N, C-alpha and C positions, 0 to 999 in steps of 0.2 A: 380598914380603908386602903392601907398600903398594899395588903395582899390582894385586894380586889383589883387595884391598878395593875399589879404585876400580871394577874391572870388576863386582863384585857390586852396588855402589851404582847403577851405570848400568843394570844389568838390572832392579833394583827400580823405578827411576824410569821405565824404558821400560814395564814392566808397569802401573805406576800410570797413565801417560798413556793407555795402551791401554784400560784400564778406564774412564777418564773419557770418552774418545772413544766407546767402546761405549755408555756410559750416555746420552751426548748423542744418539748415533744412534738408540738405542731411544726416547728422549724425542721426537726429531723424528718418528720413525716413528709413535709414538702420537698426536702432535699432528696429523700428516698424516691418520692414520686417523680421528681425531675430526673433523677439518675435512671430510673426505670424507663422514662420516656425517651431520654437521650440514648440509652442502650437500645431501645426499640427502634429509634430512628437510625441509629448506626447499623443495626441489624438489617433494616430495610435498605439502607444505602449500600451495605455490603452485598446484599442480594441483587440490588440493581446493577452494581459493578460486575458481579458474577454473570448477570444476564448479558451485559455488554461484552464481556469476555467470551461468553458462549456465542454471541453474535459475530465476534471477530473470527472465531474458528469456523463458523458457518460460512462467512464471506470467503475466507481463505480456501475452504473446501470447494466451493462452487466456482470460484474464479480460477482455481488451479487448472493449468493446461490450456486455458483459452488463449488463442493467438489471433492476431488481426492481419489479414493479407495486406501487403504493401499497396495494393490497388485501392484500398479504402482510404478516402480522403481523411486527413487528420481530424477535421471537424466532425466527421461521422463515426469516429472510433467507438464512442460510448454507445451510440445507437446500434452499432454492430454487436458490441458486447451484450447489450440488453437482449437482442434477438438470440444470441448464442445461449445466454442464460435461460431464456424461455424454452429453448429446445432441450437444454439439459434437464430442466425441471420436468418437462413433459415426458422425456425419455425415462426418467427415474420414477415417474408416477407421483411426483410431489405436487399434485394438483391443489392441495390445501394451502400452499404458500401464496399469500397475497402479494402481488407485484404490479407495478404500474410504471409506465414510461411516458412522460409528457413532452418529450423532445429536449429537455434540459436536465431533468432529475430522474434517476432511476430509484424507485422506492420499493422496499421489500418489507413485509410484515404488516401487522405485528405477528411475531412467532412466539407462542406461549411456551414457557419452560417448566410450568407446573400444571397439574390437572385442574386446579381451581381457576386458572386463567388470570391470577393476580400478578404473575411474574412473567416476564418475557423481554423481547427486544425488537427493535425495528431498525431499518438501515436506509440511509439516504446517500446516493452515489452521484457525484458530479464530475464533469471534466473541466479542468482548469489549466491555466498556463503558469508554469513556475520556471523562472530563469530562461524564458524563451522556449521551454519544452512542455509538451502536453503531459499531464498527469491525471490520474483518476483518484479522487478524494472520496473516502467512505467515512461517514459519520454513523457510528453504531450506538444506539441509545438503549440501555437496559432500564427496565422499570420494575419496581416492586411496590405495589399500591401507589402512593403518590410520589414516592422517591424515584429519581431518575439519575443516571450517570451516563455520560457520553464519552466514547473513545473515538479519536480521529486517526485514521491511517491513510497512507498514500500508496498507490500502485503506479509503477513507472513502465514505460514501453521500452523494451529491450529487443534489439535485432536478434533473431534466432538463426544460427547457422544451420544450413541444410546438411543432414547427416551424410548425403551422397558425397559431399565435398571432403569427408573424412577419409576417403580412399583415393589411391592413385587412379584406379579404374573402378567405375561403378556402371554396371550394365543391367538392363532389365531382362535381356535375353541371355542365353548361354554363351560361354566363351571357349574359343578354340585357340590353342597355341601350338604351332608346329615348327619344328626345326630348332634353330638356335635363338629363339625369341627370349628376351630377358626383360623382366620388370624389376627394377631396382630403385633405390631412392636415397636421398640425403640421410634420412632416418628410416631404416628399412621397415620397422614395425609400424610407422605412421605413414610415410610417403609411398611405400611400395606395397601396401595392402590392397586387396581386390574384393569387391562386393559383387555378387551375382544373384539376381532375383530369381529368374528362371522358374517361375511358378507353374508353368505348363509343361516344362521339359525336365525329366528327372536327371538326365546327364547334363549337369550344369557346367562342368569344366572338363575339357579334353586336352591333355598335354602329351606331346609326343616328341621324342628326340631328346635334345638337351635344353628344352624349355625351362625357364627359371622364374620363380616369383620369390623375391627375398623376404617379403612380408607374409602375412596370413591371408587365407581365403575364407570369406564369409558367404554362406549360401542361405538365402531366405527360405527356399523350398525345404521343408522338413524331410521330404523323401529324396531330396537331391543328393547327388554324389559326384565325385571327381574320378575320372578314368585316366590312369597314368600309364603310358607306354614308353619304353626306352629308359632313359636316365633323367627324368625331370626332377626338379628340386623346388620345394616349397618351404619357406621359413628356415633355410639353411640345411635341410635334410633331403637327401637324394633317395629315390626309389619309393617303395611302398610306405616307408617310414614317414614320408612327407604328408601322409594322410592325417598325421597328428596335428598338423597346422591347418586342417580344413574343418570349419565349424558350420554345422547344419542347423536349420531352423532358427536362424537369428532373426531379430525384428526387421521388418521391411523398412528399407531406408527411405528417407524423405528426399525425393528428387526435386531439384529447383525448377520452378516454372519460368520458362524463357519469356522475356518481354522485349520484342524486337522493334515494334512500330516506332518508338521515339527516335531511333537511329536514322530513319529516312530523312528527318529534318536537317541532318548535318550535310546531306549531299547537295552539291552545287552543280554537278555535271551528270548527264545521263548517257550511257552507252546503249545503243539500240541494235547493234549488229557486230558480227565478228570482225568485219572489215574496219569498223570504227575502233574496235579494241586494239587493232594493230596499227592504227594511225598515229599513235603516240607511245613513247616509252615511259611516260610518267603520268600517273593518275592520282588525284587527290580528292577525297570525299566524293566518291563516285557511286552512282546507282546503276545497276545492270537491269535494264527493262526485260520484262518477260519475253521468253523465246529468242533472246539474243544469242545464247549459246556461244559465248566468246572463248577464245584461247589466248592467253597472255604468254608471249614468247620470251626468250632470253633477253636479259638486260632491261626488262620492264620493272619499274618501281611503283608500288602502290602505297600511298600514304594516307593515314587517317582511316575513315570508315569506307568499306565497300558494302553496299546494301544490295542484296540480290533478290529480285522478285521471282515468283514461281509462274510457270516452270522454267527451268534453266539448267543446263549442264555447263559448268564453268571449269575450264582447264588451266592450270598454272604450270607452264613448262619450266625446264631447267634454267637456272640463272635468274629467276624472278626474285625480287626483294620485296618483302611486305613489312612495312613499319606501321602497324595498326591492327585493325580488327575487321573480321569478315562476318557479316550478319545476313542470315537468310530469313525470309518472311513466311516460311511454310507453316502448316498447321501442327500444333503440339498434340501428338497422339503417341500411342505405344506401337503403332504399325511401322513396318519397314518403309522407308521412303521409296516412291516410285522411281522408275529408271530414268525419267526425264527431269529429276531433281537431284543433282549430284554435284559435288565439288571434288575435282580430281587434281592431285598434286604429283607431278612427274619431275624426275631429275633433281638437281640441287636447288632447293628453295631456301632463301635466307629470311629469317623472321626476327623482328625486333619488337620489344614492348612499345605500346602506343605512347607512353609518357617520354619516350626518347625523341618524339617529334619536335621540331623547332618551336620555341616558346614565342609564337607569333599569334596575331589575332585570328588567323585562319584556323589554328588548332587550339585556341585557348580553352574551349569547352571540351573538345575531343580528347585532349590529353588527360582529362579526369576519368575517362572511361577505361579504367585499368583492370587487369587481371584476366582478360579473356582474349583468346586468339580467334576462335570460331564459336559462334552461337547460331545454329542453323536448324531449328526445328523443321521437320518435313523434308530435310535434305540428308542424303548419305554423304560420308566423307571417305575418300580413298587416298591414302598416302603411300606412294610407291617409291619416292626418291629419298635423297639424303637431306637432312636438315642440320647443316654444319653448325649453325648457331643455336640450335634447339628450337623449341616451339614456345612462343612468348606468353602463353597463358592457357587457360582452360579451353577444352574442345568439347562441345555438346552438339549432338546431332542424332538423327533417326537412322542409325546404321553407321558403323565404323569398321573400316578394313585397312590394315596396314601390312605391307609385305616388302620383300626386297631388303634394302638397307634403310628403310624408313625409321625414323626415331630421333633420338637425341635427348637433351635435357628439356623437360616439360615443366614450366613454371605454373603449375595448376593441376587439374585433374582431367581425365577423359570420361565424359558422361555419355552413355549410349541409351537413348530413350526407347529404342526399338526392342521388341520382345523376340526378335529373330537373332540368329547366331552372329556374334561379333568375332571376327577372325584376325589373328596376328600370325604371320608366317615369315619364313626366310630368316634373315639376320637382324630382324627388328630389335633394336636396343632402346628401351624406354627407361630413362632416368628421371624420376619425379622429384622435384624440389619445390616444396610449398613454404619454405622458411620465409619469414618476414611478411606472410600474408595475414593481414589483420582486418579485412573486410570482404564482403561478398564480391565475387567477380562481377564486372559490368554485364548487363544484359539479362539479369535474372531478378525475378520479383522478390523483394525482401519480405520477411514475415516478422511481425512485431509481437513478441510475447509479453503478456501482462504479468509483471513481476512485483510481488509484495516487497516493500521497503521496511524492514523491521525497525530501522532507526527513526521512522516517522511516527511511531506510536506516541500518542499524546492523550492524556485524560483531560479533556477540555472543560468538563462540567462535573463538579463534585458537590454541588449544593442540591437543595430540594428542588 
């Protein structure tokens, strides 16, 4: 009887341990199953994040190089970007990329990243205001089956400098330098460099006599060349050795687009004839009506903005003082200005920056239009006299001619939009000094580059 009880107890204990081991096995099985599921979900989440990262590279690639003209209203910048993206996709033959623009959100995708179509990404782009500035916010969502991950990045608008301003002289046409003409600068390699486009004329540069360029010469025409006669010097080397500082086939420079219309609003007085121009020795914020053809004689002072309508030949005689900016309203083309659209400087002309005007209500806004002496699309500029105090800023026109003793320190660049010959002759001595220049000169359309901000990267969604 005792042996029978022991056998029964052993059976019960055996069954108990079997149940415990079975429960443990089931628990381990569930844990393994959960671990496999967790690993599977993590794998899908990782693939979704990788999809979002692929989408980020996609966005960076297609937005790269897009710029927005300054003429586009701030509120319309994303609309402009959407149109440019559409053009880029079309030009690249990326017709299969789904995209839509509803006036507020630009959507791209979904773009599949696998052949089965279970993985991919989509993009939603919005224009927002951050700290008072426009930004472009892109939410890039990667997907793998039901798992999603979203990355948020920001693009900012950054003013792009026009490459033509990187040179002391930038001309679309060829350049001729005769006599003792010199182009020097505060920093020779930067301020005294010369850019010549000359796409239609192989002889891009002609230097004769003791002409000197202390910086380098860059010629866009790959077939272009410099002809040197006498003892010219380029980059500190005289004679044929100077050719080592002439670079051909360089990228075409970005010339700034002049914007002159807004300056007319500053003008409070209008001159309609030469006789009226001589009726006073001081003019402030003045407009020159078409066909007035005035001459400003000695002891005349011009303050603020002088806005010149076309056609007009305006002459500045010796002894004239200009404390401000001259603006012409001609057409912006690459043609040489007609003979009846010309600005002529004779004798000793004194020029001062516009921000040296009195700090009065009359000049409160005008004083902010800094960095430019002449912006006159459609006009040619002839400088024949001395500029004892230098030229107070950038000169931009459709034809530039300097001769005699013209020149002095130039606080900016000379921009020639004309594809015809630009001539420097005589004892012209140009000393370029652009130090301290930290913004675009007044009178030119800014360009806003769309720039990725890597510090904005944020993984905003990490769940299912």
